[in-house]
C-alpha positions, 0 to 999 in steps of 0.5 A, a space after each residue: 289171764 285166761 283171755 291172754 292165754 286164749 290169745 296166745 293159743 290162737 296165735 300159735 294155731 294161726 301160725 301153724 295153720 298157714 305153715 301147713 299150707 306153705 310146707 306142702 307147696 313147692 312154690 313157697 317164697 324164700 328170703 335171703 338176707 345178704 351178710 353185708 346188710 346190717 342187723 335191723 330190729 324187725 327186719 322181717 315181720 308178719 301180719 295177722 293175715 289180710 283184709 279188705 280195704 274198708 269203706 273209709 279207705 275206698 272213699 277217703 282220698 290220701 295224696 290224690 287217691 283212694 283204694 280201689 274196691 276189692 283191694 286187700 291190705 295186711 291186717 295189723 298188728 305186725 309181729 316177729 315170726 316164730 322160730 318155726 316160721 323163720 326157719 321156713 322162710 329165711 335161708 342162709 344161701 342164695 336160693 336156686 330159683 329167683 322166681 320164688 325168692 326174695 333177696 335183701 342186698 346192700 350197695 357196697 360202701 357208704 350210701 352218702 347224700 352225694 350218692 343219693 343225689 347222683 342216682 336221683 339225677 337219672 343221667 346216663 353217666 350217673 346211672 353207670 357209675 352209681 347204680 350199675 357198677 356197684 350192683 355188678 359187684 353184688 349181683 348178676 344183672 341178666 338181660 334183658 335189663 330195663 331201667 325204670 329209674 328213680 321214683 318217689 311216693 309220699 311217706 307214711 302210706 300203708 301201700 304205695 302203688 297206684 292202678 293208673 288205669 283208674 287212679 286208685 291205690 290197688 293194694 297187694 297186687 301182681 306186676 304185668 310188665 312181661 305179660 306172660 301166661 300164668 304157667 310161665 310166671 316163674 320165668 319172668 324178669 324180676 326187679 331190684 329196687 334200691 331204697 334211695 330215701 332218707 328213711 327205712 321203707 318196706 317190701 310187703 308180700 304173700 309168702 306163696 308165689 302166684 303160681 302156687 296160689 293158683 294151684 291151691 285155688 284150682 285144688 280147692 275149687 275144682 277143675 271149673 276154676 279159671 284164672 281171671 285175666 287180671 292176675 291180681 284177682 287171683 291173689 284177691 281170691 286166695 286172700 279172701 279164702 285164706 285171710 289168715 295167711 300172713 303178709 311178710 314185711 321186709 325192712 330196707 334201710 337206705 342203700 339197701 335193695 330188694 330183689 323180687 319176682 314181682 310178676 309171680 308175687 302178690 306184693 306192694 311197697 310201704 312207706 309207713 313210718 317215713 317222715 320224708 319222701 319215699 324214694 327208690 331206684 328200680 331195674 328189671 331183668 334176670 337179677 340174682 345176688 352173688 
């Protein structure tokens, strides 16, 4: 019993510690879940922090790739947020700034196999009818709008993104489509990514923006700190110093989508638990739910 009590106390202390850091920042990530999304068990979960990819993960090839050296991953097990954590993270209305916000939305109507096949086809008419028209009823699709289109990954991967420069999984990372300076990352395009697969998938992310993380590092290390040219390394530096800060995991059912500022967010997708292929459809732009 004593060991169990210590474990519970450590859990409370850990939750309190990262919230102290979160609450003193203006760049904490907020989560909005649209009312149209169905109630899901474990919709939002938190990890026990982060960890380095271990030797097995950096040497063993899984579906054609291993993790790159230095990659960081969520440290399991996953848990539901405490009441205080949920009150800090989850908001009832669309946040003002989408540069520091994640939204979970649902395509209108039933997400049928016919809809899924039409989106997979990738032709212009299907794109307009089955993607753009439904999205315009729930979101503002601000220009410039870029269609990344349908893509897929194997199921049951802890993280899904590959660094194609070295053909290795990169773990939690930052996107660089817009190639903006660090101080302008909140102005970058965000993305909407629709789950078009058969199973639930996940978005993983740190609850602090990249710009906020950089501010913490500069404050802690001092004026000599310089941002690495590869911004993913900013996230890795932070996670090494603050390994107790949890990763947020948002569950997405088929037909649901996340809207996220992936140029200002340390993140990845996950197909853990999927028995089928992980499939999604992605657009970039200045996207905001109604």
